Backbone as numpy.savetxt, mean C-alpha at the origin, in Angstrom:
# Nx Ny Nz CAx CAy CAz Cx Cy Cz
-6.87 23.71 8.62 -7.38 23.61 7.86 -7.97 21.94 7.95
-9.13 21.84 7.50 -10.05 20.58 7.20 -10.63 20.17 6.15
-10.78 18.87 5.88 -10.91 18.27 3.58 -11.65 16.61 4.78
-13.00 16.84 4.04 -13.19 15.40 3.92 -13.10 15.02 3.27
-13.24 13.56 3.47 -12.78 12.15 2.42 -12.80 12.33 0.94
-13.76 12.78 0.31 -14.46 13.06 -0.93 -13.47 13.82 -1.18
-13.00 14.90 -0.87 -12.01 15.79 -1.23 -10.62 15.44 -1.01
-10.16 14.74 -0.08 -8.48 14.20 -0.01 -8.72 13.23 -0.84
-9.87 12.42 -1.82 -9.55 11.32 -2.69 -9.08 12.07 -4.10
-9.81 13.67 -4.08 -9.34 13.89 -5.18 -8.02 14.49 -5.56
-7.33 14.62 -4.43 -5.88 15.37 -4.36 -4.76 14.55 -5.03
-4.26 14.97 -5.98 -3.06 14.51 -6.85 -2.14 14.21 -5.55
-1.19 13.31 -5.58 -0.33 12.78 -4.41 0.82 12.92 -5.46
2.14 13.52 -4.91 3.35 14.17 -5.31 4.44 14.31 -4.81
5.21 13.64 -4.87 6.33 13.98 -4.42 7.70 14.99 -4.29
8.39 15.36 -3.43 9.17 16.87 -3.32 10.05 16.99 -4.51
10.17 16.11 -5.27 10.96 15.80 -6.41 10.07 16.11 -7.74
8.84 15.90 -7.07 8.02 16.24 -8.54 7.56 15.02 -9.62
7.41 13.96 -8.71 6.92 12.62 -9.11 5.45 11.99 -8.77
5.11 12.13 -10.16 3.26 12.30 -9.62 3.29 10.48 -9.08
2.66 10.25 -7.85 2.45 8.89 -7.38 0.84 8.56 -7.62
0.04 9.46 -7.52 -1.46 9.11 -7.78 -2.32 9.56 -7.34
-3.35 9.25 -6.86 -4.57 9.65 -5.93 -4.74 9.18 -4.56
-5.48 9.32 -3.69 -5.39 8.65 -2.69 -6.94 7.96 -2.64
-6.25 6.98 -2.41 -7.35 5.64 -2.72 -8.30 5.57 -1.16
-7.64 5.54 -0.31 -7.89 5.15 0.96 -7.15 5.97 2.29
-7.83 5.80 3.42 -6.94 6.21 4.55 -6.94 4.91 5.45
-6.09 4.74 6.14 -6.18 3.43 7.53 -5.85 4.62 8.61
-6.78 4.48 9.65 -6.87 5.45 10.77 -6.08 4.53 12.22
-5.44 5.70 13.24 -5.29 4.71 14.35 -6.55 4.98 15.32
-6.95 4.23 15.78 -8.37 4.28 16.32 -8.31 4.74 18.06
-6.91 4.48 18.47 -6.83 5.03 19.95 -6.49 6.25 20.09
-5.26 6.88 19.09 -5.58 8.12 19.03 -6.08 9.07 18.02
-7.27 8.58 17.13 -8.18 9.17 16.40 -7.17 9.94 15.55
-6.15 9.40 14.68 -5.85 10.08 13.88 -5.47 9.21 12.61
-5.47 9.94 11.06 -4.73 9.44 10.29 -3.52 8.49 9.87
-3.10 7.08 10.05 -1.81 6.91 10.41 -1.10 6.88 8.98
-1.98 5.85 8.16 -1.31 6.33 6.61 -2.11 6.23 5.70
-2.32 6.70 4.50 -2.97 7.18 3.42 -2.54 5.90 2.33
-3.09 5.31 1.93 -3.10 4.46 0.48 -3.57 5.12 -0.92
-2.11 5.45 -1.27 -2.38 5.92 -3.04 -1.76 5.09 -3.90
-2.97 5.44 -4.76 -3.00 4.23 -6.23 -2.77 5.43 -7.38
-1.88 4.84 -8.33 -1.56 5.68 -9.42 -3.16 5.64 -10.08
-3.62 4.71 -10.77 -4.67 4.89 -11.42 -5.81 3.54 -10.99
-6.63 3.36 -11.45 -7.77 2.26 -11.52 -7.21 1.14 -11.97
-5.95 1.25 -13.23 -6.24 -0.25 -14.11 -4.89 -0.27 -13.30
-4.24 0.40 -12.77 -2.30 0.46 -12.41 -2.51 -0.77 -11.28
-1.26 -1.05 -11.01 -1.05 -2.06 -9.71 -0.13 -1.58 -9.08
0.42 -0.01 -9.29 1.45 1.08 -8.71 0.06 1.11 -7.30
1.10 0.62 -5.60 0.18 1.17 -4.88 1.36 1.76 -3.91
1.00 2.82 -2.87 2.19 3.00 -1.99 1.57 3.29 -0.57
1.60 3.27 0.61 1.67 3.87 1.82 2.06 4.73 2.32
1.26 5.83 2.64 2.35 6.95 2.82 2.25 7.25 4.34
3.08 7.07 5.45 2.88 7.65 6.56 2.49 9.08 6.78
1.76 9.26 7.90 1.52 10.89 7.96 2.83 11.29 7.90
4.06 10.81 8.67 4.88 11.85 8.89 5.68 11.60 7.60
5.61 11.37 6.25 5.89 11.23 5.04 5.53 12.37 4.52
4.02 13.04 5.02 3.52 13.90 4.22 4.28 15.36 4.88
4.15 16.33 3.76 5.11 17.33 3.97 4.71 18.88 3.69
3.24 18.29 3.16 2.44 19.60 3.20 1.30 19.26 2.17
-0.15 19.75 2.57 -1.23 19.79 1.84 -1.28 21.30 0.86
-1.47 20.86 -0.55 -1.86 22.02 -1.23 -3.23 22.26 -1.48
-4.04 23.13 -2.42 -5.01 23.09 -2.36 -5.42 21.87 -3.41
-4.34 22.00 -4.36 -5.31 20.25 -5.24 -4.01 19.15 -5.26
-3.05 19.27 -3.93 -2.04 18.75 -3.88 -1.98 17.67 -2.95
-1.18 17.08 -2.73 -0.33 16.73 -1.09 0.93 16.20 -1.78
1.91 16.85 -1.45 3.02 16.70 -1.16 3.78 16.01 -0.27
4.58 14.80 -0.63 4.98 13.58 0.17 6.26 13.71 0.33
7.32 13.01 1.08 8.74 12.97 1.20 8.89 12.16 0.00
10.28 12.39 -0.18 10.79 11.56 -1.76 11.28 9.90 -1.16
10.80 9.58 0.22 11.07 8.26 0.66 9.91 7.59 0.42
9.11 7.44 -0.30 7.78 6.73 -0.13 8.30 5.51 -1.36
7.66 4.54 -0.96 8.05 3.12 -1.70 6.79 3.00 -2.27
7.08 2.22 -3.54 5.34 1.63 -3.57 5.94 0.25 -3.14
4.67 -0.20 -2.59 3.86 -1.32 -1.99 3.59 -2.69 -2.91
4.17 -3.82 -2.84 3.58 -5.03 -3.55 2.37 -5.18 -2.73
1.72 -5.48 -4.33 -0.18 -5.60 -3.92 0.03 -7.45 -3.96
-0.69 -8.05 -2.77 -0.71 -9.29 -2.70 -1.95 -9.61 -2.82
-2.69 -9.04 -3.01 -4.06 -9.08 -3.28 -4.18 -9.75 -4.77
-5.39 -11.22 -4.38 -5.34 -12.26 -5.41 -4.32 -12.86 -5.81
-3.30 -12.83 -4.79 -1.92 -13.73 -4.90 -2.17 -15.11 -4.66
-1.81 -16.06 -5.54 -2.34 -17.57 -5.05 -1.17 -18.12 -5.24
-1.59 -19.12 -3.65 -0.47 -19.68 -3.12 0.09 -20.87 -3.85
1.39 -21.15 -4.50 2.12 -22.42 -5.04 2.23 -23.27 -4.30
2.84 -24.59 -4.91 3.76 -25.45 -3.94 4.91 -25.64 -5.28
5.68 -25.24 -4.41 7.01 -24.92 -5.09 7.62 -26.78 -6.11
8.13 -26.22 -7.04 8.30 -27.68 -7.63 9.44 -27.99 -7.24
9.65 -29.40 -7.60 10.99 -29.94 -6.60 10.60 -31.37 -6.75
11.15 -31.69 -5.50 11.24 -33.21 -5.01 9.62 -33.58 -4.65
9.03 -34.65 -4.84 8.08 -34.96 -4.37 7.87 -34.93 -3.13
6.95 -35.13 -1.84 6.63 -35.40 -0.97 6.66 -36.99 -0.68
7.27 -37.56 0.11 7.58 -38.88 0.56 6.74 -38.91 1.63
5.30 -40.29 1.19 4.78 -40.60 2.79 5.41 -41.74 3.43
5.40 -41.44 4.50 6.07 -42.25 5.35 5.62 -43.67 5.85
5.81 -44.55 5.75 5.55 -45.86 5.95 6.31 -46.57 7.17
5.40 -47.54 8.17 6.18 -48.41 9.06 6.63 -49.62 8.24
8.30 -49.77 9.01 8.31 -50.70 8.18 8.62 -52.31 9.35
8.45 -53.35 8.73 7.76 -54.67 9.28 9.03 -55.14 9.39
9.36 -56.51 10.34 10.60 -57.43 10.37 10.09 -58.49 8.62
11.24 -58.47 8.26 11.13 -59.29 7.21 11.07 -61.18 7.68
């Protein structure tokens, strides 16, 4: 069976136990082997839940959905995350001490 990316993006992604994860948003390719390495799954446009599904976790493809293993876990989105300096002691500047 062959499927193009436009059709793949329309597939619903569900686990074996029936939990709906969302739809395929993107794919990650292994260019050395010319294979799909992972599927990037997002639950909706406004949601922050994202999943990276390894090709080994894909159980089967059906006409309108992709069934994946129950071991798929959400990925924390780190996009737009700002790095902050932890609160606590202020940094101390170093200075040379001369003789009195």
